C-alpha positions in Angstrom: -50.6 -42.0 33.2 -48.0 -44.5 33.4 -44.6 -44.6 31.3 -43.1 -48.2 30.3 -39.5 -48.6 30.0 -39.4 -47.7 26.5 -41.0 -44.4 27.0 -38.6 -43.6 29.8 -35.7 -44.7 27.8 -36.9 -42.4 24.8 -37.5 -39.3 27.2 -34.3 -39.7 28.5 -32.5 -39.7 25.0 -34.3 -37.0 24.0 -33.7 -34.8 27.1 -29.6 -35.8 26.7 -29.8 -34.7 22.8 -31.5 -31.3 24.1 -28.9 -30.7 26.5 -25.9 -31.6 24.2 -27.4 -29.3 21.7 -27.7 -26.3 24.1 -24.0 -27.2 25.4 -22.1 -25.3 22.7 -24.3 -22.3 23.0 -24.1 -22.2 26.8 -20.4 -22.6 26.6 -20.2 -19.9 24.2 -22.4 -17.6 26.3 -20.1 -18.4 29.4 -17.0 -17.7 27.4 -18.2 -14.5 26.2 -19.2 -13.3 29.7 -15.7 -14.4 30.9 -14.1 -12.2 28.1 -16.2 -9.2 29.1 -15.3 -9.8 33.0 -11.6 -10.0 32.0 -11.8 -6.6 29.8 -13.3 -4.8 32.4 -10.4 -5.9 35.0 -8.1 -5.0 32.4 -9.5 -1.3 32.3 -9.6 -1.2 36.1 -5.9 -2.2 36.2 -4.9 0.6 33.8 -7.0 3.0 36.2 -5.1 1.7 39.0 -1.6 2.1 37.2 -3.1 5.7 36.4 -3.8 6.4 40.3 -0.8 4.6 41.4 -3.1 2.2 43.4 -0.5 -0.6 43.8 -2.7 -2.8 46.0 -5.3 -2.9 43.6 -3.2 -3.5 40.6 -1.2 -6.2 42.5 -4.7 -8.1 42.8 -6.0 -7.5 39.4 -2.6 -8.6 38.2 -3.2 -11.9 40.0 -6.8 -12.4 38.8 -5.7 -11.8 35.4 -2.4 -13.9 35.5 -3.9 -16.2 32.4 -5.3 -13.2 30.4 -3.7 -12.9 27.0 -3.1 -9.1 27.7 -1.4 -10.0 31.1 2.0 -8.5 29.7 0.4 -5.2 28.7 -0.3 -4.3 32.3 3.5 -4.6 32.8 4.2 -2.6 29.9 1.7 0.2 30.7 2.9 0.1 34.7 6.7 0.6 33.2 5.7 3.2 30.6 4.3 5.3 33.5 7.5 5.4 35.2 10.2 5.0 32.2 11.7 8.3 32.8 13.1 6.8 36.2 14.7 3.9 34.2 13.6 0.9 36.5 16.2 -1.2 35.2 15.3 -4.4 37.2 11.8 -4.1 36.0 12.8 -3.4 32.1 15.2 -6.3 32.2 12.6 -8.6 33.4 10.0 -7.4 31.1 12.2 -8.1 28.3 13.3 -11.6 29.3 9.5 -12.3 30.0 8.6 -11.1 26.6 11.4 -11.7 24.4 10.6 -12.0 20.5 7.1 -10.7 20.9 5.7 -7.4 19.5 5.3 -5.8 22.8 8.6 -6.8 24.2 10.3 -5.2 21.2 8.2 -2.1 21.3 9.5 -1.8 24.8 12.9 -1.9 24.0 12.2 1.0 21.4 10.9 3.0 24.3 13.9 2.3 26.7 16.4 3.1 23.9 14.6 6.6 23.1 14.8 7.3 26.9 18.5 6.2 27.2 19.5 8.1 23.9 17.7 11.2 25.0 19.6 11.3 28.3 22.9 10.1 26.9 23.1 6.8 28.9 25.3 5.4 26.3 26.8 2.3 28.0 23.2 1.4 29.0 22.1 1.9 25.5 24.8 -0.5 24.2 23.4 -3.2 26.4 19.8 -2.8 25.3 20.4 -2.3 21.5 19.9 -5.0 19.1 20.8 -4.6 15.7 18.5 -6.9 14.1 15.6 -5.2 16.0 16.0 -1.8 15.1 15.2 0.1 11.7 14.9 3.5 12.9 17.5 5.9 11.9 17.2 7.9 15.0 17.7 4.8 17.1 20.7 3.6 14.9 22.2 7.2 15.3 22.2 7.0 18.9 23.8 3.4 18.4 26.8 5.0 16.5 26.9 7.7 19.0 27.2 5.0 21.8 29.5 2.8 20.0 31.9 6.0 19.1 32.2 6.7 22.8 32.4 3.1 24.4 32.6 0.6 21.6 34.5 0.1 18.5 35.0 3.5 16.6 35.6 1.7 13.3 32.3 -0.2 13.3 30.6 3.3 14.9 32.1 5.2 11.6 31.0 2.8 9.0 27.6 3.1 10.3 27.8 6.8 10.3 28.6 6.8 6.6 25.7 4.9 5.7 23.6 7.1 7.8 25.2 10.1 6.0 24.7 9.1 2.6 20.9 10.3 2.1 19.5 13.0 0.2 17.3 14.4 3.0 18.2 15.9 6.4 18.7 13.2 9.1 17.2 12.7 12.4 18.5 15.4 14.8 19.6 12.5 17.1 22.3 12.1 14.4 24.1 15.4 15.0 26.3 14.6 18.0 27.9 11.6 16.1 28.2 13.3 13.0 29.9 16.2 14.5 32.5 13.8 16.5 32.9 11.9 13.0 33.8 14.9 11.1 36.0 16.2 14.1 38.0 12.8 13.5 38.4 13.4 9.9 35.9 11.0 8.8 34.1 13.4 6.2 36.2 13.3 3.0 35.4 15.4 0.0 34.2 12.4 -1.7 31.4 11.7 0.7 30.8 15.5 1.1 30.1 15.5 -2.8 28.1 12.2 -2.8 25.5 13.6 -0.1 25.5 17.1 -1.9 24.5 15.1 -5.1 21.9 13.1 -3.4 20.5 16.4 -1.8 20.4 18.0 -5.1 18.6 15.2 -6.8 16.0 15.1 -4.0 15.4 18.9 -4.4 16.7 19.6 -0.9 18.8 22.5 -1.9 19.2 24.0 1.6 20.6 20.8 2.8 23.0 20.8 -0.3 24.4 24.3 0.4 24.9 23.4 3.8 26.8 20.1 2.8 29.0 22.5 0.2 30.0 24.6 3.3 31.9 21.4 4.5 34.0 21.1 1.2 37.2 22.7 -0.1 37.1 25.6 -2.4 37.5 23.7 -5.7 34.6 21.0 -4.6 32.4 23.9 -3.3 32.8 25.6 -6.7 31.7 22.5 -8.5 28.9 22.1 -6.0 27.6 25.7 -6.5 27.6 24.9 -10.4 25.3 21.6 -9.8 22.8 23.5 -8.0 22.9 26.2 -10.6 22.3 23.7 -13.2 19.6 22.0 -11.1 17.8 25.4 -11.4 18.7 26.4 -14.7 19.7 23.3 -16.8 19.7 25.1 -20.2 23.2 26.2 -19.2 24.2 22.7 -20.4 24.0 23.9 -24.0 27.3 26.0 -23.4 29.2 22.9 -24.1 32.8 24.1 -23.4 31.8 25.0 -19.6 31.1 21.5 -18.8 33.9 19.4 -20.9 36.3 18.3 -18.0 38.4 15.3 -17.0 36.8 15.3 -13.5 34.2 12.9 -12.8 32.2 15.5 -10.8 31.5 17.3 -14.2 30.1 14.3 -15.5 27.9 13.7 -12.3 26.8 17.7 -13.0 26.0 16.7 -16.9 24.0 13.7 -16.1 21.8 15.6 -13.6 21.5 18.5 -15.9 20.3 16.3 -18.8 17.4 14.7 -16.6 16.4 18.3 -15.8 16.6 19.5 -18.9 14.4 16.7 -20.4 11.6 17.8 -18.3 11.7 21.3 -19.8 12.8 20.6 -23.3 13.2 16.9 -24.3 14.5 17.7 -27.9 17.1 20.2 -26.5 18.0 17.5 -24.1 18.7 15.0 -26.6 20.6 17.2 -28.8 23.0 18.2 -25.7 23.1 14.4 -25.0 24.4 13.7 -28.4 27.1 16.2 -27.8 28.1 15.1 -24.5 28.1 11.5 -25.3 31.1 12.3 -27.8 33.2 13.8 -24.7 32.2 11.5 -22.0 32.2 7.7 -21.2 28.9 7.4 -19.7 28.2 4.0 -17.9 25.8 1.5 -19.3 23.3 2.7 -16.4 23.7 6.0 -17.0 23.0 5.9 -20.7 20.0 3.7 -20.0 18.7 5.9 -17.6 19.2 9.0 -19.7 17.5 7.5 -22.9 14.8 6.2 -20.8 14.0 9.5 -19.4 14.2 11.4 -23.0 11.8 8.9 -24.3 9.4 9.5 -21.2 9.7 13.2 -21.5 9.2 13.3 -25.3 5.9 11.5 -24.5 5.0 13.8 -21.7 5.6 16.7 -24.3 3.3 15.1 -26.9 6.4 14.6 -29.5 5.5 11.1 -30.6 7.4 11.3 -33.5 10.6 11.8 -31.5 9.6 9.0 -29.2 9.5 6.6 -31.8 12.6 7.8 -33.6 14.4 7.6 -30.2 13.1 3.8 -29.4 13.9 2.6 -32.8 17.3 4.4 -33.3 18.6 3.4 -30.0 16.9 -0.1 -29.8 15.4 1.0 -26.5 13.5 -1.8 -24.9 12.1 -0.1 -21.9 8.7 -1.6 -21.4 7.3 1.5 -19.7 8.1 3.6 -22.7 6.6 1.0 -24.9 3.7 0.6 -23.2 3.1 4.5 -23.4 3.6 4.3 -27.2 0.9 1.7 -27.4 -1.6 3.5 -25.3 -0.7 6.7 -27.4 -1.6 4.7 -30.5 -4.7 3.5 -29.1 -5.9 7.1 -28.3 -5.3 7.7 -31.8 -7.0 4.6 -32.8 -4.0 3.5 -35.0 -4.5 -0.3 -34.9 -1.6 -0.8 -36.9 0.7 1.0 -34.6 -0.8 -0.6 -31.7 -0.1 -3.9 -32.7 3.6 -2.9 -33.8 4.3 -1.7 -30.3 2.9 -4.8 -28.5 5.1 -6.9 -30.7 8.3 -4.9 -29.4 7.0 -5.5 -25.6 9.3 -8.0 -23.6 8.0 -11.5 -24.5 6.6 -12.2 -20.7 4.5 -8.9 -21.2 3.2 -9.7 -24.3 1.6 -12.8 -22.7 -0.1 -10.7 -20.0 -4.0 -10.7 -20.3 -3.9 -6.9 -21.0 -1.7 -7.2 -24.1 -3.3 -10.5 -25.3 -6.5 -8.5 -25.1 -5.2 -5.4 -27.2 -3.4 -7.5 -29.8 -6.5 -9.4 -30.4 -8.4 -6.1 -30.7 -5.9 -4.5 -33.1 -6.0 -7.9 -35.4 -9.9 -7.5 -35.5 -9.9 -3.8 -36.3 -7.1 -4.1 -39.1 -8.1 -7.6 -40.8 -11.7 -8.2 -39.5 -12.6 -12.2 -39.9 -9.5 -12.2 -42.0 -7.6 -12.9 -38.9 -10.4 -14.2 -36.7 -8.7 -17.4 -35.7 -5.8 -15.5 -34.3 -7.8 -13.0 -32.4 -10.0 -15.8 -30.9 -6.9 -17.7 -29.8 -5.5 -14.6 -28.0 -9.1 -13.6 -26.4 -9.5 -17.3 -25.3 -6.1 -17.0 -23.5 -6.9 -13.7 -21.9 -10.3 -15.2 -20.8 -8.8 -17.8 -18.6 -7.9 -15.0 -16.2 -10.2 -13.7 -13.5 -9.4 -10.0 -14.4 -10.8 -6.9 -16.0 -9.2 -8.0 -19.3 -10.3 -11.7 -18.8 -13.7 -10.5 -18.4 -13.7 -8.3 -21.4 -12.4 -11.1 -23.9 -14.8 -13.4 -22.3 -17.7 -11.1 -23.4 -16.5 -10.7 -26.9 -16.2 -14.6 -26.9 -19.9 -14.8 -25.5 -18.5 -17.3 -23.0 -18.9 -17.5 -19.1 -16.4 -15.6 -16.8 -13.6 -17.8 -15.6 -13.6 -17.4 -11.5 -11.3 -19.9 -10.6 -12.8 -20.2 -6.9 -10.7 -22.7 -5.0 -11.0 -22.4 -1.1 -7.5 -22.5 0.7 -6.7 -25.9 1.7 -7.1 -25.2 5.8 -8.9 -27.4 8.2 -11.0 -26.1 11.1 -8.3 -27.8 13.5 -5.7 -26.0 11.8 -7.5 -22.6 12.4 -8.4 -23.6 16.0 -4.7 -24.2 16.7 -3.5 -20.8 15.3 -6.2 -18.9 17.3 -4.7 -20.5 20.6 -1.2 -19.1 19.7 -0.4 -16.6 22.4 0.4 -13.8 19.5 -3.0 -14.2 18.1 -4.9 -14.1 21.3 -3.2 -11.0 22.4 -4.1 -9.6 18.6 -7.8 -10.8 19.1 -8.1 -9.1 22.8 -6.2 -5.7 21.4 -8.7 -5.4 18.6 -11.7 -6.2 20.9 -10.7 -3.6 23.5 -10.1 -0.9 20.7 -6.3 -0.9 20.9 -6.0 -1.2 17.1 -2.4 0.1 16.7 -1.1 -2.5 19.2 -3.5 -5.1 17.7 -1.9 -4.6 14.0 1.7 -4.8 15.5 0.9 -8.1 17.2 -0.7 -9.4 14.0 2.2 -8.3 11.6 4.8 -9.7 14.1 3.3 -12.9 14.7 2.6 -13.3 10.4 6.0 -12.0 9.6 8.0 -15.4 9.6 5.0 -17.7 8.6 5.0 -20.3 6.0 2.7 -20.4 3.1 0.4 -22.8 5.1 0.3 -20.7 8.0 -0.6 -17.4 6.3 -3.6 -19.2 4.7 -4.7 -20.3 8.3 -4.1 -16.9 9.7 -6.1 -15.5 6.7 -8.9 -17.8 7.7 -8.7 -16.9 11.2 -8.9 -13.1 10.5 -11.9 -13.8 8.5 -13.5 -15.6 11.4 -13.0 -12.6 13.7 -14.3 -10.0 11.0 -10.9 -8.6 10.4 -11.3 -8.4 6.8 -8.3 -6.6 6.0 -5.9 -8.9 7.6 -7.5 -11.8 6.1 -6.9 -10.1 2.8 -3.3 -9.4 3.8 -2.4 -12.7 4.7 -3.6 -14.5 1.5 -2.0 -12.0 -0.6 1.2 -12.3 1.2 0.8 -16.2 0.7 0.5 -15.6 -2.8 -2.8 -17.6 -2.8 -5.3 -15.6 -5.2 -8.1 -18.1 -5.9 -10.0 -18.1 -2.4 -12.3 -15.7 -3.2 -14.4 -15.8 0.3 -10.9 -14.5 1.7 -10.0 -12.3 -0.9 -13.4 -10.9 -1.4 -15.4 -11.0 1.8 -19.0 -10.0 2.1 -17.7 -7.2 4.8 -20.7 -5.2 6.6 -23.2 -6.8 4.2 -26.0 -5.5 6.4 -24.9 -2.1 6.3 -24.1 -2.3 2.4 -27.4 -4.0 1.5 -29.5 -1.5 3.5 -27.7 1.6 1.9 -28.1 0.2 -1.6 -31.8 -0.5 -1.4 -32.2 3.3 0.2 -30.0 4.9 -2.5 -29.8 2.8 -5.5 -33.6 3.2 -6.7 -32.7 5.9 -9.0 -28.9 5.1 -10.0 -26.9 2.2 -10.8 -25.7 2.1 -7.4 -25.9 -1.7 -6.3 -24.2 -3.5 -3.4 -21.9 -4.9 -5.5 -20.5 -1.7 -6.5 -20.2 -0.4 -3.0 -18.4 -3.7 -2.0 -16.0 -3.1 -5.1 -15.0 0.5 -4.2 -14.7 -0.3 -0.4 -12.5 -3.5 -1.2 -10.2 -1.1 -3.5 -9.8 1.6 -1.2 -9.3 0.3 2.2 -9.4 -3.6 2.0 -12.3 -3.4 4.5 -10.2 -1.4 7.2 -12.6 0.6 9.0 -9.8 2.8 10.7 -7.7 3.2 7.7 -6.2 6.5 7.2 -4.5 7.9 3.8 -1.5 10.2 3.7 -4.0 12.7 2.0 -6.1 12.5 4.9 -8.9 10.2 3.9 -10.6 8.2 6.3 -12.5 4.6 6.7 -13.9 2.1 4.6 -14.4 4.1 1.5 -11.7 6.7 2.0 -13.6 10.0 2.5 -11.9 13.3 3.1 -13.5 15.0 5.6 -14.3 18.0 3.7 -16.3 15.6 1.0 -17.7 13.8 4.0 -19.0 17.3 5.6 -20.5 18.3 2.2 -22.1 15.0 1.3 -23.7 14.8 4.8 -25.6 18.4 4.3 -26.9 16.9 1.0 -27.7 13.2 2.5 -29.1 14.6 5.7 -26.8 12.3 7.8 -25.5 13.5 11.2 -21.9 14.2 10.9 -19.9 16.1 13.5 -16.2 15.4 13.3 -13.9 13.5 11.1 -13.4 10.4 13.3 -17.2 9.5 12.8 -15.7 8.6 9.5 -14.4 5.4 11.4 -17.7 4.1 12.1 -18.5 1.8 9.4 -22.2 2.7 9.0 -21.5 6.3 8.8 -18.7 5.9 6.4 -20.6 3.6 4.1 -23.6 5.7 3.9 -21.7 9.0 3.0 -19.5 7.0 0.6 -22.4 5.4 -1.0 -24.3 8.7 -1.3 -21.3 10.5 -2.9 -20.7 7.7 -5.1 -24.6 7.7 -6.2 -24.1 11.7 -6.6 -21.4 10.9 -9.3 -23.6 8.1 -10.9 -26.1 11.0 -11.5 -23.6 13.4 -12.9 -22.2 10.7 -15.4 -25.3 9.3 -16.5 -25.3 6.1 -14.5 -21.8 5.2 -16.1 -20.4 3.2 -13.3 -16.6 3.4 -14.7 -16.9 7.3 -15.0 -18.1 7.5 -11.4 -15.4 5.3 -10.4 -12.9 7.4 -12.2 -14.4 10.6 -10.5 -14.4 8.9 -7.1 -10.5 8.4 -7.4 -9.1 11.2 -9.4 -12.2 13.9 -8.8 -15.3 14.7 -11.1 -13.4 17.9 -12.7 -10.6 15.9 -14.2 -13.0 13.3 -15.7 -15.0 15.9 -17.2 -11.8 17.3 -18.8 -10.9 14.0 -20.0 -14.1 13.7 -21.6 -14.0 17.0 -23.1 -10.3 16.2 -24.8 -11.5 12.8 -26.4 -14.8 14.6 -27.8 -16.8 11.1 -27.5 -14.6 9.7 -30.1 -13.5 6.6 -28.3 -14.9 3.2 -27.5 -15.2 2.4 -23.9 -12.4 0.0 -23.3 -9.9 2.4 -25.3 -11.0 5.4 -23.1 -10.5 3.3 -19.9 -7.0 2.1 -21.3 -5.9 5.8 -21.9 -7.0 7.2 -18.7 -3.8 9.7 -18.0 -3.3 8.6 -14.6 -2.0 5.1 -14.0 -3.7 4.9 -10.5 -7.1 5.9 -11.7 -7.0 3.7 -14.9 -6.0 0.6 -12.2 -8.8 1.8 -9.9 -11.5 1.8 -12.6 -10.3 -1.5 -14.1 -10.1 -2.8 -10.6 -13.7 -1.7 -9.6 -15.4 -2.9 -12.6 -13.7 -6.3 -12.1 -14.3 -6.5 -8.2 -18.1 -5.6 -9.1 -18.2 -8.9 -11.0 -16.7 -10.9 -8.4 -19.1 -9.5 -5.7 -22.0 -10.5 -7.8 -20.8 -13.8 -8.0 -19.9 -14.1 -4.6 -23.5 -13.1 -3.6 -25.0 -15.7 -6.1 -25.7 -13.4 -8.8 -24.6 -13.5 -12.4 -23.5 -9.6 -13.7 -21.9 -8.5 -16.8 -18.7 -6.5 -16.6 -20.7 -3.5 -18.4 -24.1 -2.6 -18.7 -25.8 -1.9 -22.0 -25.4 1.9 -21.6 -21.9 1.8 -20.5 -20.7 -0.6 -23.3 -22.6 1.5 -26.1 -21.3 4.9 -25.1 -18.5 6.8 -27.1 -16.5 8.9 -24.8 
């Protein structure tokens, strides 16, 4: 069979098109293979450093000369022999890596070594005040300055380091001792630190500081510590009336302490001392605010109201508490009264627009319908828990305001080519997450609004979701819902919800919402309380949940696996849904504060409150915000998945709590 010229041309065109279509895929595959090869060589270089195989190391460094993590090879090599202080190599490294995360970290490592070995002349050479924030290194610097520099500058820094309420780093001890020997510690400085220590509850430190005082100040310091333990002493007024400022300090501290035990007694004492002492405006405001707060905590609502009205106290936190307490009592007239006394900017926030509208409806019914609708309409403009509540009442669609960040693919490409970003990406790929985060945070610290949005897009493309969220929040651009609410680990979430959501209200949107609230999708997140992973599970909770779920769980680090964490977190969430009648906001409250606390809150309210009032009056501020966020995020995740979901299900909205 013969092919004419047109057929040959067509065949050539088709072949060319096919090759063109394959080229990007082949290039991507080639790039991936090259990246794997480089990472393998990097690990080989680390092994050569560990075994002091200089020949192999030299060869690998040459082969990796263009690799983003080339500087980390030098860092690891110098770190291994840092105790020998190879100054030439350190100096060259700092020059080569000036203004980089790894360069600054090397500087910190060097300063620790020099300070610990009292190489203070060299310390002055390497110290950079604009780069160092750790108090231990600042103390070494003050020590070095006092020995080989300007003592005046050194001792001004010492005073700053001295005036803290807790024990300073042990690295501060030598320079503190020299400063004291040179007469730097005055009675005023000793008293101020003693005050700070007592206020912080560090009485052992306070006693130690009192040992540096003269007899008169030591006696007053002892009285301050005694009043801290037993503030009722303030009711013996004659003991504390003095023209010495230290006695006023004792009275102020004692009033705050007494208010915690007996707000009424503290208020009576305050009125007596106010007639004898000239308190500053700040002291007066802080005492009155604390009295109001402690009256509130001691359930003395009448005293709070009286104090706020008599003293014209305009403390937003106290007035918010009064508004919530009035909500708890379903006293709608008082709810409206306290909202009207909030600062004007607070009144215009969606929360208080919603509650002012609710109070008007409850008080006047249709008689104030227009005013209530106006307030609801303004609240419903917000993409928030209160905005969604208001929209439901008005029967209108939610306002999502979904506007992607104005960032082009070319901008993202250019951002990805920045050396710091390439280092962060490679460190993430090889599991060096600590250094990856340092590189990212260092690189983004001084970025403009546009650069932060671009960085957020880049992080999202990498699947580094918590950095994507962090970047758009830093840019204060809240309308790109793809970046703020990523469908992270969607395959795992969908699979888990299908398997576990048949008998409960567990759906993928609730799982997304809890993970977003808990960790911003940082799979290696660790809390101060010891919770781990995407859904922030305590190892003890995970262990018990794994047994019930039949999931393999050997050690706490298993929780850093997205699959394990989401599986166990979702199963635990489903058990809470079972316990609380498929009520998602009760389950969310229990996930945050514990099921026992939620059960006790339900017992206290005796199922008398509408759902929105119950949520608004959750005793823990953190849990209240947590529940509201999870509900709102669930709606947003449904929207992001192409589903329309109400804020509350019928069983949730109809329940009295």
